[in-house]
N, C-alpha and C positions, 0 to 999 in steps of 0.2 A: 414554450419554445419549440418550434418545429424546424426540422432540418430544411435548409434552403432549397433542396431538391427532392422533397417528399414526393412519392409517386402514388397513384391510385391502387397499386397492387398491395396484396398482403406483404408485410415486411418479411424478407427472407435474407437475414444478414449472414455475412461471412465474418468470423472473428479471426484476426491474425495477431499473434502475440510473440514476444521474444521467448517466453517459456510458459508451460502449462502443466497441470497435474499429470503424473504423480510428482513432478518436481515442484517443490514448494514455491508458491507465488501468491503474495497478497492480492494483486490485481486478478490473478487467475481464480481465486476463491470468490472474489466479488463478481466476476463474470458469471460463474456458475450460479450464484444466488440470484443475480439480476435476471438472467434469461429463463431460469426455471420459474421465477415469479411472473415475468412477462408472458410466458407461454400459458400460464394458468389464466391470465387476465384476458387475452385474445390478441389477434392480429400477428403476433410475432412467433415465428417458428424457432424451435431449439436449433441454434446455428451449428454449422460445421466449424471446427476450429483447426487452424493451421498454425504451427508454432515452431520456434527454434528451441534450443536447449543450451544450458551451461553445464549441467551434470551428466548428460547422456550423449554418447557419440553415435548411437544407432539411429538410422532413419527408419521410421516405423509408422504404420497405420494401426490405430487401436481405439477402443471404446472405453470411456470412463465417466461415471456419474450421468450416463445417458447421452453423452456428447460423442460424436464421431470426430476423431482427432488424427491429424497427419503431422508427424514431426519431420522437419527438414534439417539436416546437419551436413557438415563436411567430413564426417567420419573422424578418423584420428587427428585430422587437421583442425577440428572444431575448436580446440582450446586456444588456437592462435587468434580467434575472433575476440578473445578477452585479454590479450596481452597488453601490458602497459606501454609497450612501444607503439606509438601512435601510427607510424608508417606501416608496420606489420599489421596492426589492428585494422587499418583502413583497407589494406590489400586483401586480407582474408574476409573482411566484411563484404567487400565488393564481389569476391568469389561466391560467397553465400547468396548475395543478391542475384547474381546471374543464374545460379542453380535454382533459386526460388522462383524466378521469372518463369522458367519452364513449367514448374509444378503448379503455379498459381494462375497461369494464363486463362485456362478454361474455367477455373473456379470463380475468378473475379467476373467473368462474363455472365455466369448463370446465377449470380446473387445480386439483389438490388440495393443492398447497403453494405459497405465495407467498414468494419469497426476494428481499429488497430490500437494496440497498447504495447508499450515498451520500446526498446531500441535494439534493432538487429538488422542484418541483411534481409531476413524474411519480411520484417515490417516494411523496410524500404521498398521491396518489390511490390508489396500490396498497395502502397501509396502510389507508386508509378503506374501500376496497371489500373487502379481506380481512375487516375487522371486520364489514361489512354482510352478507357472504355466509358468515360464520362459518367462514372457511378458516384452517387452520394457517398461521402467519406466522413467518418467520425474518428478523430484522432485524439487519444487521451494522453495527456502529459501527467504521469503519476509518480515521478521521483523528482527530488529537488534538482538534480543535475540534468533533468530531461530538457531536450530542445527539439525543435522541428528538424527532422532528419536531414543530413547534409546531402546524401546521394540523390534523393528526389529533387532537391533544390538545384544541384549541379546539372541535372538533366532537364531543367526548365519547367518543372511542375509548378503550377500555380495552385492556390487553395481557395478558389472562388466557390467551389462546391463542397467545402469542408466545414464541419462544425468541430471546434476544439473544445475539449472538456479538460479543465484544470482543477487541481486540488489545493492550490495555494495562491496568494496574491502575486508572488514572485513568478510562478508559472503562467499566470494570467497575463502578466506584462509581456512575457516572451511570445505568447500566442497572438497578442494584439499587434505584434510586428508583422503578422502575415494575414490577419483577418480583421474585419470590422467588429465592433463590440457586439452586434447582434448575432455573430457567429462564434462567440466565445462564451461558454457556460462555466462559471466558477462554482464549484460545489465541494462540500466536505465528503470524506469517505462515508458511505452509508452504514448505519448501525441498526441492528434489530432491537429496537428499544423494548419490545415485549420480553426479550430475554434478559435485558440488563435493568433489573429493578433497582430501586434505591438501596444502597448498602446499609446493613444493620450493624456493622462492626463498630462504628463510632458511637452507637447509642448504648452499648453494653458497658459494664463496669470493669472489664478486664484491663489491668494495668499494662499488659503487653501490647506494644504497638507494632503492627506488621506493615513492612514496606514491601511492595510487589513490583516486579519488573519482568514483563513478558515480551520477548522479541526473539528473532532469529539470532544465532550465535555468529556474529560477524564483527570484525575489529571496530568498525565505525559505531557499533552499538554501545561501546564503552562500559562493558560489564564490570571490569576490574575497578573502575573508578568508584562504583558503589560499595565495593569492599573497603576502599579508603574512607568512604563516607561513614559507614556503620562503625568503623573503628573510632570515630569521633562523636558517636552518639551514646546516650546513657544505656545502661545494661538492659533496660526493659524494651529495647528495640530489637526486632529480628528482621531478616531480609530473605525474601523468596525470589529466586530466579527461575524462569521457565521459558520454554519455547522450542520450536522445531529445529532440526539440523537441515541447513540449506547449503548450497555450494559445498558439497561434502568435504573436500580437502581443506577448504578455508575454515569451515565450521569446526571440523575435528581439531584443527590446530588451535583455534580460539578456545574451544572447550578445554583442551589439555592445559593451556595457560591459565584459564580461569580456575580449574580444579586445583592446580598447584598454588595459585594465589590464595585460594580459600584455606587450603591446608596450612599455609604459612601464617594465617591471620590469627591473632589472639582471640578473635570473635568467631572462630570456626564453628562453635556449637550453636551460634545464632544465625547461621547462613545455610539455606536449603536450596538445592539445585534439582530441578525436574526437567528432564529432556524429553521432548515429544509434544504432541498436540494436547492441549489442556482445555479444561472447561473454564474459560475466562470469566464467565458470569459468576460461577461458584467461587472462584478465587477472589474476585473483587468484593463479593459479599462478606468475606472474612478478612478484608484488608482495611487498614486505616489510612494508608498513603500509597499513591502510585508514583513511581519515579521513572523519568525518562531522560537519561543523559546523552542520548544518541546525537551524533553529528551527521550532517548531510541528509537530513530527514525531510521527505516530501510532506507527509502528514501522518503521524502515528495513529492508526485506527484505535489502538489500545488506549491512547490518551483520551479520545472521544468517548470510548466505552466507560472509562473511569469517571469522567466528568458527568456523563449521563446517569451514573450510579451514585452521584454525590460523594465520590471519593476524591479528596483533594490531590492535586497533581503538582509535583515539583519537577520542572523540566529545564533543559538547556536554553538559556536566554539568547544564545547566538543563533537559534533556529527560528526564522521569521514565522513559520506556520504555527508554532506554539503560542506566540503572543496574541494571535487572533482569537484564541479560545480561553486562555488563562488570564484571569484578572487577579492581580496580586491582592491577597488578603480576603478574597471572596470565594475562590474555588481552587486555590493553590498559590504557588509562587514560581517565578522564573529566577534562574540562578546561573551565574557563571560556573564553568567547570573547575571550581576550586573546592576541594573536599571540605574545608572549614566552612566556607560560605554556604555550600549545598547542605551541609548538616544542620546549620542554623535555620535554613529555610524549611527543612523537614520538620524541625521542632515547632517552628511558627505555624506550619500547616496543620500540625496536630491540634492546635487550639483555635482554628477557624470556627466561628459559631455555626452550629448546625443549620440554623435558619438561612444563613448566607449560602451554604452549600446547596440546600434544597432549592432556593430561588434560582441560582445559576444553573442547576440541573434542569429545572423546568424550562428555562430559556433555550437551552441547547437541544433539548430532546426533539422538538419539532424540526429544527434545522437539519439535524443529522439522521432523522428517521428514514430507514430504508424504504418504507412505504411511500413517503413523500418524494424521495429521490427517484425511486423506480417509476413513479407516476410521471416525473419529468422526462425520464428516458422513453416512456411510452409515447409521450407527445413528440419526441424526436423521431422515433422509428415508425409510429403509427401512420397508416396511409391517410392522405388528405381526403376530406369529405367530398 
């Protein structure tokens, strides 16, 4: 799949995101891995990154992981870009859009591909300027609630030179409202399958069953729900939580509530909490079940990592993205967010035949392989012959 407006020049992309490292961002990490890999392969320069922020108010130019980054914010007013009041939200997002136009105008002129991810006034500005400068545009919809940004649409932007990248069937349908099928690429989040080998946990004789859940600490991730679940499971089950702190004030509040809930639980001694960046591959190798009760989830990369490692997954059945990869009784189960039902599905997943888990892992590993997906990106960004 080649971008509809590929050019004969070497690809010199500009990446524009709603947030970027050091602020935690799953898409940000994937962008780093993608472009470092593509730079090694050929044709694609390590891009400049322009981003907004939710955690930081300072406007700043800095370098990180070899990337030159410029962060655009509204200073102390930046928090109003994330208010739940939709009128205030739109007003301050528009202010950020206007400020970003000034900073992005020259940058968008001097790059031949504009690659945007996330939702913010900064991203809106990049889309509008790509339209004005007639630059090829790659728009990624990476969260379940994502949509084609409103401000560019209100300003009359069309998407004739846009390639949409989506991570779920639901987001694909949204993109198809603005572009023909040949300009919409639906793909899973990439996984480095060389790191995620098949787990050996379920092949040992240890009677202890380990449930793992790794995610950022946000209310919609529903951590406390799993405490309710383990309280309904036999004594040989234990639960491990892990993940980074993101959106600092929200994460700290969520963590405080979770710690209090764990301390109040009669199963406190069976629940372990690790805050920070963790080695997911090592954790999965020692886990028997992966749980994901999150709501409003675009596509949990950790779910794919677990499935590729032949670790059965029990996940929220109300999330469409999960049903695409989880086959009941073969590599896990889908469950309503009812602790009794979820606990029964966890027990059922503990007895899925090893052969079925391995068969399903083999099927998914090529589809989600970062090498395979990055090759597709190279086709999009690579110059025409």
